[in-house]
PDBQT receptor file of N, H, CA, C and O in Angstrom, charges set to zero:
ATOM      1  N   UNK A   1      -3.310 -33.123 -41.582  1.00  0.00    +0.000 N 
ATOM      2  CA  UNK A   1      -2.172 -33.045 -40.703  1.00  0.00    +0.000 C 
ATOM      3  C   UNK A   1      -0.949 -32.421 -40.813  1.00  0.00    +0.000 C 
ATOM      4  O   UNK A   1      -0.393 -31.938 -39.826  1.00  0.00    +0.000 OA
ATOM      5  N   UNK A   2      -0.366 -32.376 -42.183  1.00  0.00    +0.000 N 
ATOM      6  H   UNK A   2      -0.817 -32.768 -42.984  1.00  0.00    +0.000 HD
ATOM      7  CA  UNK A   2       0.250 -30.822 -42.714  1.00  0.00    +0.000 C 
ATOM      8  C   UNK A   2       0.384 -30.253 -42.220  1.00  0.00    +0.000 C 
ATOM      9  O   UNK A   2       1.417 -30.179 -41.554  1.00  0.00    +0.000 OA
ATOM     10  N   UNK A   3      -0.851 -29.169 -42.164  1.00  0.00    +0.000 N 
ATOM     11  H   UNK A   3      -1.690 -29.228 -42.705  1.00  0.00    +0.000 HD
ATOM     12  CA  UNK A   3      -1.499 -28.036 -41.815  1.00  0.00    +0.000 C 
ATOM     13  C   UNK A   3      -1.143 -28.014 -40.080  1.00  0.00    +0.000 C 
ATOM     14  O   UNK A   3      -0.372 -27.276 -39.467  1.00  0.00    +0.000 OA
ATOM     15  N   UNK A   4      -1.920 -28.994 -39.640  1.00  0.00    +0.000 N 
ATOM     16  H   UNK A   4      -2.546 -29.594 -40.138  1.00  0.00    +0.000 HD
ATOM     17  CA  UNK A   4      -1.678 -28.817 -38.363  1.00  0.00    +0.000 C 
ATOM     18  C   UNK A   4      -0.009 -28.421 -37.284  1.00  0.00    +0.000 C 
ATOM     19  O   UNK A   4       0.283 -27.561 -36.453  1.00  0.00    +0.000 OA
ATOM     20  N   UNK A   5       0.622 -29.448 -37.835  1.00  0.00    +0.000 N 
ATOM     21  H   UNK A   5       0.385 -30.147 -38.510  1.00  0.00    +0.000 HD
ATOM     22  CA  UNK A   5       1.970 -29.547 -37.720  1.00  0.00    +0.000 C 
ATOM     23  C   UNK A   5       2.698 -27.876 -37.938  1.00  0.00    +0.000 C 
ATOM     24  O   UNK A   5       3.586 -27.340 -37.274  1.00  0.00    +0.000 OA
ATOM     25  N   UNK A   6       1.773 -27.250 -39.363  1.00  0.00    +0.000 N 
ATOM     26  H   UNK A   6       1.052 -27.685 -39.903  1.00  0.00    +0.000 HD
ATOM     27  CA  UNK A   6       2.805 -25.820 -40.158  1.00  0.00    +0.000 C 
ATOM     28  C   UNK A   6       1.950 -24.883 -38.912  1.00  0.00    +0.000 C 
ATOM     29  O   UNK A   6       2.516 -23.901 -38.431  1.00  0.00    +0.000 OA
ATOM     30  N   UNK A   7       0.491 -25.299 -38.430  1.00  0.00    +0.000 N 
ATOM     31  H   UNK A   7       0.031 -26.096 -38.821  1.00  0.00    +0.000 HD
ATOM     32  CA  UNK A   7       0.216 -24.476 -37.804  1.00  0.00    +0.000 C 
ATOM     33  C   UNK A   7       0.928 -24.357 -36.229  1.00  0.00    +0.000 C 
ATOM     34  O   UNK A   7       1.200 -23.249 -35.766  1.00  0.00    +0.000 OA
ATOM     35  N   UNK A   8       1.059 -24.982 -35.856  1.00  0.00    +0.000 N 
ATOM     36  H   UNK A   8       0.838 -25.882 -36.232  1.00  0.00    +0.000 HD
ATOM     37  CA  UNK A   8       2.229 -25.289 -34.271  1.00  0.00    +0.000 C 
ATOM     38  C   UNK A   8       3.672 -24.866 -34.684  1.00  0.00    +0.000 C 
ATOM     39  O   UNK A   8       4.249 -24.065 -33.949  1.00  0.00    +0.000 OA
ATOM     40  N   UNK A   9       4.308 -25.336 -35.803  1.00  0.00    +0.000 N 
ATOM     41  H   UNK A   9       3.840 -25.987 -36.401  1.00  0.00    +0.000 HD
ATOM     42  CA  UNK A   9       5.138 -24.422 -35.824  1.00  0.00    +0.000 C 
ATOM     43  C   UNK A   9       5.505 -22.770 -36.160  1.00  0.00    +0.000 C 
ATOM     44  O   UNK A   9       6.484 -22.053 -35.952  1.00  0.00    +0.000 OA
ATOM     45  N   UNK A  10       4.346 -22.607 -36.708  1.00  0.00    +0.000 N 
ATOM     46  H   UNK A  10       3.550 -23.190 -36.876  1.00  0.00    +0.000 HD
ATOM     47  CA  UNK A  10       4.225 -20.904 -36.858  1.00  0.00    +0.000 C 
ATOM     48  C   UNK A  10       3.922 -20.078 -35.416  1.00  0.00    +0.000 C 
ATOM     49  O   UNK A  10       4.420 -19.010 -35.060  1.00  0.00    +0.000 OA
ATOM     50  N   UNK A  11       2.884 -20.974 -34.659  1.00  0.00    +0.000 N 
ATOM     51  H   UNK A  11       2.480 -21.842 -34.948  1.00  0.00    +0.000 HD
ATOM     52  CA  UNK A  11       2.844 -20.696 -33.127  1.00  0.00    +0.000 C 
ATOM     53  C   UNK A  11       4.192 -20.623 -32.364  1.00  0.00    +0.000 C 
ATOM     54  O   UNK A  11       4.392 -19.714 -31.558  1.00  0.00    +0.000 OA
ATOM     55  N   UNK A  12       5.081 -21.544 -32.607  1.00  0.00    +0.000 N 
ATOM     56  H   UNK A  12       4.919 -22.283 -33.261  1.00  0.00    +0.000 HD
ATOM     57  CA  UNK A  12       6.554 -21.695 -32.231  1.00  0.00    +0.000 C 
ATOM     58  C   UNK A  12       7.700 -20.100 -32.437  1.00  0.00    +0.000 C 
ATOM     59  O   UNK A  12       8.417 -19.444 -31.681  1.00  0.00    +0.000 OA
ATOM     60  N   UNK A  13       7.333 -20.046 -33.833  1.00  0.00    +0.000 N 
ATOM     61  H   UNK A  13       6.751 -20.579 -34.447  1.00  0.00    +0.000 HD
ATOM     62  CA  UNK A  13       8.200 -18.962 -34.197  1.00  0.00    +0.000 C 
ATOM     63  C   UNK A  13       7.907 -17.807 -33.542  1.00  0.00    +0.000 C 
ATOM     64  O   UNK A  13       8.700 -17.057 -32.972  1.00  0.00    +0.000 OA
ATOM     65  N   UNK A  14       6.358 -17.667 -33.688  1.00  0.00    +0.000 N 
ATOM     66  H   UNK A  14       5.714 -18.276 -34.151  1.00  0.00    +0.000 HD
ATOM     67  CA  UNK A  14       5.421 -16.345 -33.355  1.00  0.00    +0.000 C 
ATOM     68  C   UNK A  14       6.468 -15.992 -31.670  1.00  0.00    +0.000 C 
ATOM     69  O   UNK A  14       7.092 -14.962 -31.413  1.00  0.00    +0.000 OA
ATOM     70  N   UNK A  15       6.362 -16.939 -31.012  1.00  0.00    +0.000 N 
ATOM     71  H   UNK A  15       5.856 -17.775 -31.221  1.00  0.00    +0.000 HD
ATOM     72  CA  UNK A  15       6.113 -17.548 -29.734  1.00  0.00    +0.000 C 
ATOM     73  C   UNK A  15       7.825 -17.046 -29.152  1.00  0.00    +0.000 C 
ATOM     74  O   UNK A  15       8.108 -16.440 -28.118  1.00  0.00    +0.000 OA
ATOM     75  N   UNK A  16       8.664 -17.507 -30.137  1.00  0.00    +0.000 N 
ATOM     76  H   UNK A  16       8.434 -17.999 -30.977  1.00  0.00    +0.000 HD
ATOM     77  CA  UNK A  16       9.705 -16.928 -29.818  1.00  0.00    +0.000 C 
ATOM     78  C   UNK A  16      10.026 -16.084 -30.381  1.00  0.00    +0.000 C 
ATOM     79  O   UNK A  16      10.803 -15.391 -29.724  1.00  0.00    +0.000 OA
ATOM     80  N   UNK A  17       9.754 -15.568 -31.747  1.00  0.00    +0.000 N 
ATOM     81  H   UNK A  17       9.123 -16.131 -32.281  1.00  0.00    +0.000 HD
ATOM     82  CA  UNK A  17      10.065 -14.430 -31.996  1.00  0.00    +0.000 C 
ATOM     83  C   UNK A  17       9.379 -13.223 -30.737  1.00  0.00    +0.000 C 
ATOM     84  O   UNK A  17      10.315 -12.607 -30.228  1.00  0.00    +0.000 OA
ATOM     85  N   UNK A  18       8.624 -12.985 -30.424  1.00  0.00    +0.000 N 
ATOM     86  H   UNK A  18       7.863 -13.485 -30.837  1.00  0.00    +0.000 HD
ATOM     87  CA  UNK A  18       7.783 -12.377 -29.220  1.00  0.00    +0.000 C 
ATOM     88  C   UNK A  18       8.833 -12.387 -28.121  1.00  0.00    +0.000 C 
ATOM     89  O   UNK A  18       9.169 -11.310 -27.628  1.00  0.00    +0.000 OA
ATOM     90  N   UNK A  19       9.516 -13.822 -27.593  1.00  0.00    +0.000 N 
ATOM     91  H   UNK A  19       9.243 -14.696 -27.993  1.00  0.00    +0.000 HD
ATOM     92  CA  UNK A  19      10.461 -14.005 -26.113  1.00  0.00    +0.000 C 
ATOM     93  C   UNK A  19      11.344 -12.565 -26.520  1.00  0.00    +0.000 C 
ATOM     94  O   UNK A  19      11.225 -11.526 -25.870  1.00  0.00    +0.000 OA
ATOM     95  N   UNK A  20      12.302 -12.723 -27.790  1.00  0.00    +0.000 N 
ATOM     96  H   UNK A  20      12.399 -13.567 -28.317  1.00  0.00    +0.000 HD
ATOM     97  CA  UNK A  20      13.357 -12.004 -28.167  1.00  0.00    +0.000 C 
ATOM     98  C   UNK A  20      13.073 -10.997 -28.682  1.00  0.00    +0.000 C 
ATOM     99  O   UNK A  20      14.047 -10.719 -29.381  1.00  0.00    +0.000 OA
ATOM    100  N   UNK A  21      12.199 -10.102 -28.811  1.00  0.00    +0.000 N 
ATOM    101  H   UNK A  21      11.407 -10.327 -28.243  1.00  0.00    +0.000 HD
ATOM    102  CA  UNK A  21      12.181  -8.838 -29.330  1.00  0.00    +0.000 C 
ATOM    103  C   UNK A  21      10.800  -8.308 -29.336  1.00  0.00    +0.000 C 
ATOM    104  O   UNK A  21      10.340  -7.607 -30.238  1.00  0.00    +0.000 OA
ATOM    105  N   UNK A  22       9.912  -8.839 -27.851  1.00  0.00    +0.000 N 
ATOM    106  H   UNK A  22      10.285  -9.408 -27.118  1.00  0.00    +0.000 HD
ATOM    107  CA  UNK A  22       8.741  -8.762 -27.613  1.00  0.00    +0.000 C 
ATOM    108  C   UNK A  22       9.218  -7.125 -26.642  1.00  0.00    +0.000 C 
ATOM    109  O   UNK A  22      10.421  -6.864 -26.645  1.00  0.00    +0.000 OA
ATOM    110  N   UNK A  23       8.338  -6.213 -25.940  1.00  0.00    +0.000 N 
ATOM    111  H   UNK A  23       7.361  -6.425 -25.937  1.00  0.00    +0.000 HD
ATOM    112  CA  UNK A  23       8.483  -5.491 -25.280  1.00  0.00    +0.000 C 
ATOM    113  C   UNK A  23       9.137  -6.344 -23.921  1.00  0.00    +0.000 C 
ATOM    114  O   UNK A  23       8.729  -7.452 -23.573  1.00  0.00    +0.000 OA
ATOM    115  N   UNK A  24       9.971  -5.764 -23.402  1.00  0.00    +0.000 N 
ATOM    116  H   UNK A  24      10.302  -4.864 -23.685  1.00  0.00    +0.000 HD
ATOM    117  CA  UNK A  24      10.780  -5.462 -21.946  1.00  0.00    +0.000 C 
ATOM    118  C   UNK A  24       9.971  -5.814 -21.014  1.00  0.00    +0.000 C 
ATOM    119  O   UNK A  24       8.775  -5.723 -21.290  1.00  0.00    +0.000 OA
ATOM    120  N   UNK A  25      10.407  -6.388 -19.452  1.00  0.00    +0.000 N 
ATOM    121  H   UNK A  25      11.379  -6.462 -19.228  1.00  0.00    +0.000 HD
ATOM    122  CA  UNK A  25       9.435  -6.317 -18.473  1.00  0.00    +0.000 C 
ATOM    123  C   UNK A  25       9.869  -4.536 -17.460  1.00  0.00    +0.000 C 
ATOM    124  O   UNK A  25      10.803  -3.808 -17.797  1.00  0.00    +0.000 OA
ATOM    125  N   UNK A  26       9.131  -4.303 -16.538  1.00  0.00    +0.000 N 
ATOM    126  H   UNK A  26       8.372  -4.894 -16.264  1.00  0.00    +0.000 HD
ATOM    127  CA  UNK A  26       9.747  -3.195 -16.199  1.00  0.00    +0.000 C 
ATOM    128  C   UNK A  26      10.997  -3.589 -14.717  1.00  0.00    +0.000 C 
ATOM    129  O   UNK A  26      11.098  -4.320 -13.732  1.00  0.00    +0.000 OA
ATOM    130  N   UNK A  27      11.597  -2.713 -15.325  1.00  0.00    +0.000 N 
ATOM    131  H   UNK A  27      11.515  -2.119 -16.125  1.00  0.00    +0.000 HD
ATOM    132  CA  UNK A  27      12.740  -2.963 -13.928  1.00  0.00    +0.000 C 
ATOM    133  C   UNK A  27      11.875  -2.469 -12.565  1.00  0.00    +0.000 C 
ATOM    134  O   UNK A  27      11.346  -1.359 -12.507  1.00  0.00    +0.000 OA
ATOM    135  N   UNK A  28      11.810  -3.493 -11.447  1.00  0.00    +0.000 N 
ATOM    136  H   UNK A  28      12.239  -4.394 -11.494  1.00  0.00    +0.000 HD
ATOM    137  CA  UNK A  28      11.276  -3.175 -10.350  1.00  0.00    +0.000 C 
ATOM    138  C   UNK A  28      12.210  -2.001  -9.592  1.00  0.00    +0.000 C 
ATOM    139  O   UNK A  28      13.428  -1.917  -9.436  1.00  0.00    +0.000 OA
ATOM    140  N   UNK A  29      11.141  -1.168  -9.207  1.00  0.00    +0.000 N 
ATOM    141  H   UNK A  29      10.151  -1.237  -9.334  1.00  0.00    +0.000 HD
ATOM    142  CA  UNK A  29      11.080   0.232  -8.274  1.00  0.00    +0.000 C 
ATOM    143  C   UNK A  29      12.355   0.100  -7.382  1.00  0.00    +0.000 C 
ATOM    144  O   UNK A  29      12.651  -1.005  -6.928  1.00  0.00    +0.000 OA
ATOM    145  N   UNK A  30      13.207   1.331  -7.091  1.00  0.00    +0.000 N 
ATOM    146  H   UNK A  30      12.967   2.229  -7.460  1.00  0.00    +0.000 HD
ATOM    147  CA  UNK A  30      13.813   1.249  -5.939  1.00  0.00    +0.000 C 
ATOM    148  C   UNK A  30      13.051   1.373  -4.766  1.00  0.00    +0.000 C 
ATOM    149  O   UNK A  30      11.865   1.703  -4.746  1.00  0.00    +0.000 OA
ATOM    150  N   UNK A  31      13.894   1.045  -3.574  1.00  0.00    +0.000 N 
ATOM    151  H   UNK A  31      14.857   0.777  -3.590  1.00  0.00    +0.000 HD
ATOM    152  CA  UNK A  31      12.747   1.320  -2.196  1.00  0.00    +0.000 C 
ATOM    153  C   UNK A  31      12.640   2.779  -2.325  1.00  0.00    +0.000 C 
ATOM    154  O   UNK A  31      13.619   3.381  -2.768  1.00  0.00    +0.000 OA
ATOM    155  N   UNK A  32      11.544   3.452  -1.986  1.00  0.00    +0.000 N 
ATOM    156  H   UNK A  32      10.749   2.963  -1.626  1.00  0.00    +0.000 HD
ATOM    157  CA  UNK A  32      11.072   4.567  -1.653  1.00  0.00    +0.000 C 
ATOM    158  C   UNK A  32      10.985   5.184   0.093  1.00  0.00    +0.000 C 
ATOM    159  O   UNK A  32      10.231   4.894   1.022  1.00  0.00    +0.000 OA
ATOM    160  N   UNK A  33      11.998   6.026  -0.014  1.00  0.00    +0.000 N 
ATOM    161  H   UNK A  33      12.611   6.261  -0.769  1.00  0.00    +0.000 HD
ATOM    162  CA  UNK A  33      11.857   6.444   1.380  1.00  0.00    +0.000 C 
ATOM    163  C   UNK A  33      10.922   7.889   1.528  1.00  0.00    +0.000 C 
ATOM    164  O   UNK A  33      10.787   8.945   0.910  1.00  0.00    +0.000 OA
ATOM    165  N   UNK A  34      10.320   7.161   2.878  1.00  0.00    +0.000 N 
ATOM    166  H   UNK A  34      10.430   6.303   3.381  1.00  0.00    +0.000 HD
ATOM    167  CA  UNK A  34       9.692   8.688   3.229  1.00  0.00    +0.000 C 
ATOM    168  C   UNK A  34      10.314   9.536   4.128  1.00  0.00    +0.000 C 
ATOM    169  O   UNK A  34      11.392   9.239   4.642  1.00  0.00    +0.000 OA
ATOM    170  N   UNK A  35       9.668  10.668   4.384  1.00  0.00    +0.000 N 
ATOM    171  H   UNK A  35       8.792  10.909   3.966  1.00  0.00    +0.000 HD
ATOM    172  CA  UNK A  35      10.327  11.752   4.886  1.00  0.00    +0.000 C 
ATOM    173  C   UNK A  35      11.092  11.682   6.142  1.00  0.00    +0.000 C 
ATOM    174  O   UNK A  35      12.037  12.470   6.150  1.00  0.00    +0.000 OA
ATOM    175  N   UNK A  36      10.995  11.151   6.935  1.00  0.00    +0.000 N 
ATOM    176  H   UNK A  36      10.227  10.511   6.929  1.00  0.00    +0.000 HD
ATOM    177  CA  UNK A  36      10.962  11.043   7.904  1.00  0.00    +0.000 C 
ATOM    178  C   UNK A  36      12.163   9.618   7.811  1.00  0.00    +0.000 C 
ATOM    179  O   UNK A  36      12.872   9.600   8.816  1.00  0.00    +0.000 OA
ATOM    180  N   UNK A  37      12.399   8.774   7.066  1.00  0.00    +0.000 N 
ATOM    181  H   UNK A  37      11.823   8.788   6.249  1.00  0.00    +0.000 HD
ATOM    182  CA  UNK A  37      13.751   7.971   6.657  1.00  0.00    +0.000 C 
ATOM    183  C   UNK A  37      14.693   7.988   5.810  1.00  0.00    +0.000 C 
ATOM    184  O   UNK A  37      15.487   7.184   5.322  1.00  0.00    +0.000 OA
ATOM    185  N   UNK A  38      14.341   9.526   5.698  1.00  0.00    +0.000 N 
ATOM    186  H   UNK A  38      13.695  10.179   6.094  1.00  0.00    +0.000 HD
ATOM    187  CA  UNK A  38      15.847   9.509   4.408  1.00  0.00    +0.000 C 
ATOM    188  C   UNK A  38      16.397  10.401   5.483  1.00  0.00    +0.000 C 
ATOM    189  O   UNK A  38      15.944  11.171   6.331  1.00  0.00    +0.000 OA
ATOM    190  N   UNK A  39      17.859   9.857   4.984  1.00  0.00    +0.000 N 
ATOM    191  H   UNK A  39      18.226   9.232   4.296  1.00  0.00    +0.000 HD
ATOM    192  CA  UNK A  39      18.524  10.342   5.584  1.00  0.00    +0.000 C 
ATOM    193  C   UNK A  39      19.504  11.967   5.717  1.00  0.00    +0.000 C 
ATOM    194  O   UNK A  39      20.072  12.555   6.636  1.00  0.00    +0.000 OA
ATOM    195  N   UNK A  40      19.260  12.250   4.044  1.00  0.00    +0.000 N 
ATOM    196  H   UNK A  40      18.799  11.772   3.296  1.00  0.00    +0.000 HD
ATOM    197  CA  UNK A  40      19.476  13.746   3.875  1.00  0.00    +0.000 C 
ATOM    198  C   UNK A  40      18.421  14.290   4.556  1.00  0.00    +0.000 C 
ATOM    199  O   UNK A  40      18.567  14.862   5.636  1.00  0.00    +0.000 OA
ATOM    200  N   UNK A  41      17.200  14.132   3.914  1.00  0.00    +0.000 N 
ATOM    201  H   UNK A  41      17.081  13.667   3.037  1.00  0.00    +0.000 HD
ATOM    202  CA  UNK A  41      16.197  15.094   4.957  1.00  0.00    +0.000 C 
ATOM    203  C   UNK A  41      16.357  15.204   6.328  1.00  0.00    +0.000 C 
ATOM    204  O   UNK A  41      16.030  16.339   6.673  1.00  0.00    +0.000 OA
ATOM    205  N   UNK A  42      16.726  14.505   7.282  1.00  0.00    +0.000 N 
ATOM    206  H   UNK A  42      16.991  13.583   7.002  1.00  0.00    +0.000 HD
ATOM    207  CA  UNK A  42      17.138  14.439   8.786  1.00  0.00    +0.000 C 
ATOM    208  C   UNK A  42      18.109  15.129   9.054  1.00  0.00    +0.000 C 
ATOM    209  O   UNK A  42      18.173  15.607  10.186  1.00  0.00    +0.000 OA
ATOM    210  N   UNK A  43      19.468  15.468   7.811  1.00  0.00    +0.000 N 
ATOM    211  H   UNK A  43      19.416  15.080   6.891  1.00  0.00    +0.000 HD
ATOM    212  CA  UNK A  43      20.221  15.625   8.298  1.00  0.00    +0.000 C 
ATOM    213  C   UNK A  43      20.208  17.045   7.976  1.00  0.00    +0.000 C 
ATOM    214  O   UNK A  43      21.201  17.621   8.421  1.00  0.00    +0.000 OA
ATOM    215  N   UNK A  44      19.146  18.015   7.148  1.00  0.00    +0.000 N 
ATOM    216  H   UNK A  44      18.340  17.547   6.786  1.00  0.00    +0.000 HD
ATOM    217  CA  UNK A  44      18.780  19.012   6.695  1.00  0.00    +0.000 C 
ATOM    218  C   UNK A  44      17.977  19.722   8.083  1.00  0.00    +0.000 C 
ATOM    219  O   UNK A  44      18.306  20.806   8.564  1.00  0.00    +0.000 OA
ATOM    220  N   UNK A  45      16.821  18.821   8.614  1.00  0.00    +0.000 N 
ATOM    221  H   UNK A  45      16.554  17.940   8.223  1.00  0.00    +0.000 HD
ATOM    222  CA  UNK A  45      16.024  19.341   9.589  1.00  0.00    +0.000 C 
ATOM    223  C   UNK A  45      17.089  19.642  10.643  1.00  0.00    +0.000 C 
ATOM    224  O   UNK A  45      17.037  20.827  10.969  1.00  0.00    +0.000 OA
ATOM    225  N   UNK A  46      18.172  18.855  11.369  1.00  0.00    +0.000 N 
ATOM    226  H   UNK A  46      18.214  17.892  11.103  1.00  0.00    +0.000 HD
ATOM    227  CA  UNK A  46      18.829  19.083  12.135  1.00  0.00    +0.000 C 
ATOM    228  C   UNK A  46      19.718  20.043  11.698  1.00  0.00    +0.000 C 
ATOM    229  O   UNK A  46      19.795  20.768  12.690  1.00  0.00    +0.000 OA
ATOM    230  N   UNK A  47      20.226  20.379  11.106  1.00  0.00    +0.000 N 
ATOM    231  H   UNK A  47      20.163  19.791  10.300  1.00  0.00    +0.000 HD
ATOM    232  CA  UNK A  47      20.844  21.662  10.407  1.00  0.00    +0.000 C 
ATOM    233  C   UNK A  47      20.169  22.610  10.889  1.00  0.00    +0.000 C 
ATOM    234  O   UNK A  47      20.421  23.459  11.745  1.00  0.00    +0.000 OA
ATOM    235  N   UNK A  48      19.031  22.327  10.081  1.00  0.00    +0.000 N 
ATOM    236  H   UNK A  48      18.827  21.637   9.386  1.00  0.00    +0.000 HD
ATOM    237  CA  UNK A  48      17.932  23.897  10.458  1.00  0.00    +0.000 C 
ATOM    238  C   UNK A  48      18.137  23.932  11.622  1.00  0.00    +0.000 C 
ATOM    239  O   UNK A  48      18.986  24.785  11.881  1.00  0.00    +0.000 OA
ATOM    240  N   UNK A  49      17.680  23.287  12.689  1.00  0.00    +0.000 N 
ATOM    241  H   UNK A  49      16.990  22.595  12.479  1.00  0.00    +0.000 HD
ATOM    242  CA  UNK A  49      17.102  23.448  13.868  1.00  0.00    +0.000 C 
ATOM    243  C   UNK A  49      18.256  24.120  14.564  1.00  0.00    +0.000 C 
ATOM    244  O   UNK A  49      18.079  25.193  15.141  1.00  0.00    +0.000 OA
ATOM    245  N   UNK A  50      19.215  23.639  14.537  1.00  0.00    +0.000 N 
ATOM    246  H   UNK A  50      19.359  22.768  14.068  1.00  0.00    +0.000 HD
ATOM    247  CA  UNK A  50      20.904  24.276  15.083  1.00  0.00    +0.000 C 
ATOM    248  C   UNK A  50      21.042  25.673  14.690  1.00  0.00    +0.000 C 
ATOM    249  O   UNK A  50      21.564  26.613  15.290  1.00  0.00    +0.000 OA
ATOM    250  N   UNK A  51      20.258  25.590  13.156  1.00  0.00    +0.000 N 
ATOM    251  H   UNK A  51      19.834  24.827  12.669  1.00  0.00    +0.000 HD
ATOM    252  CA  UNK A  51      21.054  27.689  12.845  1.00  0.00    +0.000 C 
ATOM    253  C   UNK A  51      19.762  28.173  13.754  1.00  0.00    +0.000 C 
ATOM    254  O   UNK A  51      20.024  29.141  14.468  1.00  0.00    +0.000 OA
ATOM    255  N   UNK A  52      18.645  27.755  13.834  1.00  0.00    +0.000 N 
ATOM    256  H   UNK A  52      18.432  26.969  13.254  1.00  0.00    +0.000 HD
ATOM    257  CA  UNK A  52      17.762  28.602  14.125  1.00  0.00    +0.000 C 
ATOM    258  C   UNK A  52      18.009  28.840  16.063  1.00  0.00    +0.000 C 
ATOM    259  O   UNK A  52      17.928  29.890  16.700  1.00  0.00    +0.000 OA
ATOM    260  N   UNK A  53      18.298  27.520  16.533  1.00  0.00    +0.000 N 
ATOM    261  H   UNK A  53      18.364  26.667  16.016  1.00  0.00    +0.000 HD
ATOM    262  CA  UNK A  53      18.548  27.808  18.123  1.00  0.00    +0.000 C 
ATOM    263  C   UNK A  53      18.065  26.631  18.794  1.00  0.00    +0.000 C 
ATOM    264  O   UNK A  53      18.388  26.242  19.916  1.00  0.00    +0.000 OA
ATOM    265  N   UNK A  54      17.325  26.150  18.055  1.00  0.00    +0.000 N 
ATOM    266  H   UNK A  54      17.063  26.466  17.144  1.00  0.00    +0.000 HD
ATOM    267  CA  UNK A  54      15.692  25.146  18.409  1.00  0.00    +0.000 C 
ATOM    268  C   UNK A  54      16.448  23.701  18.485  1.00  0.00    +0.000 C 
ATOM    269  O   UNK A  54      17.202  23.473  17.539  1.00  0.00    +0.000 OA
ATOM    270  N   UNK A  55      16.336  22.659  19.534  1.00  0.00    +0.000 N 
ATOM    271  H   UNK A  55      15.724  22.844  20.302  1.00  0.00    +0.000 HD
ATOM    272  CA  UNK A  55      16.574  21.322  19.317  1.00  0.00    +0.000 C 
ATOM    273  C   UNK A  55      15.546  20.808  18.790  1.00  0.00    +0.000 C 
ATOM    274  O   UNK A  55      15.742  19.848  18.045  1.00  0.00    +0.000 OA
ATOM    275  N   UNK A  56      14.263  21.240  18.990  1.00  0.00    +0.000 N 
ATOM    276  H   UNK A  56      14.104  22.020  19.595  1.00  0.00    +0.000 HD
ATOM    277  CA  UNK A  56      12.744  20.703  18.915  1.00  0.00    +0.000 C 
ATOM    278  C   UNK A  56      12.172  21.106  19.416  1.00  0.00    +0.000 C 
ATOM    279  O   UNK A  56      12.480  21.994  20.212  1.00  0.00    +0.000 OA
ATOM    280  N   UNK A  57      10.725  20.565  19.178  1.00  0.00    +0.000 N 
ATOM    281  H   UNK A  57      10.475  19.844  18.531  1.00  0.00    +0.000 HD
ATOM    282  CA  UNK A  57       9.249  20.817  19.896  1.00  0.00    +0.000 C 
ATOM    283  C   UNK A  57       9.822  21.657  21.207  1.00  0.00    +0.000 C 
ATOM    284  O   UNK A  57      10.916  21.453  21.733  1.00  0.00    +0.000 OA
ATOM    285  N   UNK A  58       8.751  22.744  21.662  1.00  0.00    +0.000 N 
ATOM    286  H   UNK A  58       7.862  22.910  21.235  1.00  0.00    +0.000 HD
ATOM    287  CA  UNK A  58       9.501  23.221  23.099  1.00  0.00    +0.000 C 
ATOM    288  C   UNK A  58       8.334  22.087  23.745  1.00  0.00    +0.000 C 
ATOM    289  O   UNK A  58       7.172  21.781  23.476  1.00  0.00    +0.000 OA
ATOM    290  N   UNK A  59       9.281  21.701  24.667  1.00  0.00    +0.000 N 
ATOM    291  H   UNK A  59      10.225  21.949  24.886  1.00  0.00    +0.000 HD
ATOM    292  CA  UNK A  59       8.163  20.295  25.917  1.00  0.00    +0.000 C 
ATOM    293  C   UNK A  59       8.422  20.921  26.988  1.00  0.00    +0.000 C 
ATOM    294  O   UNK A  59       8.780  20.169  27.894  1.00  0.00    +0.000 OA
ATOM    295  N   UNK A  60       8.353  22.869  27.454  1.00  0.00    +0.000 N 
ATOM    296  H   UNK A  60       8.062  23.480  26.718  1.00  0.00    +0.000 HD
ATOM    297  CA  UNK A  60       8.307  23.002  28.844  1.00  0.00    +0.000 C 
ATOM    298  C   UNK A  60       7.285  23.049  29.379  1.00  0.00    +0.000 C 
ATOM    299  O   UNK A  60       7.171  23.178  30.598  1.00  0.00    +0.000 OA
ATOM    300  N   UNK A  61       6.320  22.953  28.562  1.00  0.00    +0.000 N 
ATOM    301  H   UNK A  61       6.412  22.849  27.572  1.00  0.00    +0.000 HD
ATOM    302  CA  UNK A  61       5.253  22.942  29.288  1.00  0.00    +0.000 C 
ATOM    303  C   UNK A  61       4.183  21.561  29.069  1.00  0.00    +0.000 C 
ATOM    304  O   UNK A  61       3.814  21.115  27.983  1.00  0.00    +0.000 OA
ATOM    305  N   UNK A  62       3.856  21.100  30.291  1.00  0.00    +0.000 N 
ATOM    306  H   UNK A  62       4.155  21.462  31.173  1.00  0.00    +0.000 HD
ATOM    307  CA  UNK A  62       3.631  19.202  29.650  1.00  0.00    +0.000 C 
ATOM    308  C   UNK A  62       1.987  19.649  29.443  1.00  0.00    +0.000 C 
ATOM    309  O   UNK A  62       1.459  18.989  28.549  1.00  0.00    +0.000 OA
ATOM    310  N   UNK A  63       1.367  20.329  29.892  1.00  0.00    +0.000 N 
ATOM    311  H   UNK A  63       1.796  20.865  30.619  1.00  0.00    +0.000 HD
ATOM    312  CA  UNK A  63      -0.134  20.368  29.197  1.00  0.00    +0.000 C 
ATOM    313  C   UNK A  63       0.362  20.852  27.701  1.00  0.00    +0.000 C 
ATOM    314  O   UNK A  63       1.016  21.876  27.500  1.00  0.00    +0.000 OA
ATOM    315  N   UNK A  64      -0.035  20.001  26.777  1.00  0.00    +0.000 N 
ATOM    316  H   UNK A  64      -0.566  19.170  26.940  1.00  0.00    +0.000 HD
ATOM    317  CA  UNK A  64      -0.491  20.521  25.076  1.00  0.00    +0.000 C 
ATOM    318  C   UNK A  64      -0.677  21.572  24.670  1.00  0.00    +0.000 C 
ATOM    319  O   UNK A  64      -0.155  22.259  23.792  1.00  0.00    +0.000 OA
ATOM    320  N   UNK A  65      -2.076  21.791  25.882  1.00  0.00    +0.000 N 
ATOM    321  H   UNK A  65      -2.500  21.232  26.595  1.00  0.00    +0.000 HD
ATOM    322  CA  UNK A  65      -3.156  22.880  24.971  1.00  0.00    +0.000 C 
ATOM    323  C   UNK A  65      -2.496  24.008  25.514  1.00  0.00    +0.000 C 
ATOM    324  O   UNK A  65      -2.953  25.030  25.004  1.00  0.00    +0.000 OA
ATOM    325  N   UNK A  66      -1.589  24.242  26.357  1.00  0.00    +0.000 N 
ATOM    326  H   UNK A  66      -1.217  23.411  26.772  1.00  0.00    +0.000 HD
ATOM    327  CA  UNK A  66      -1.139  25.352  26.715  1.00  0.00    +0.000 C 
ATOM    328  C   UNK A  66      -0.435  26.098  25.601  1.00  0.00    +0.000 C 
ATOM    329  O   UNK A  66       0.056  27.206  25.814  1.00  0.00    +0.000 OA
TER     330      UNK A  66
């Protein structure tokens, strides 16, 4: 009986040491923004479009195959 209590005590000590000094959990990653949601990317695209004199894709032709 004493050996059973010693085993339970040893397991409890091991678990406590594991919790205290064991590996830490990974921090959750930050929110990943796609290029179309990234404000800095959109700002650079807008700046580059203004520098080249274009506001966006050419929409003068209603037919996209032309």
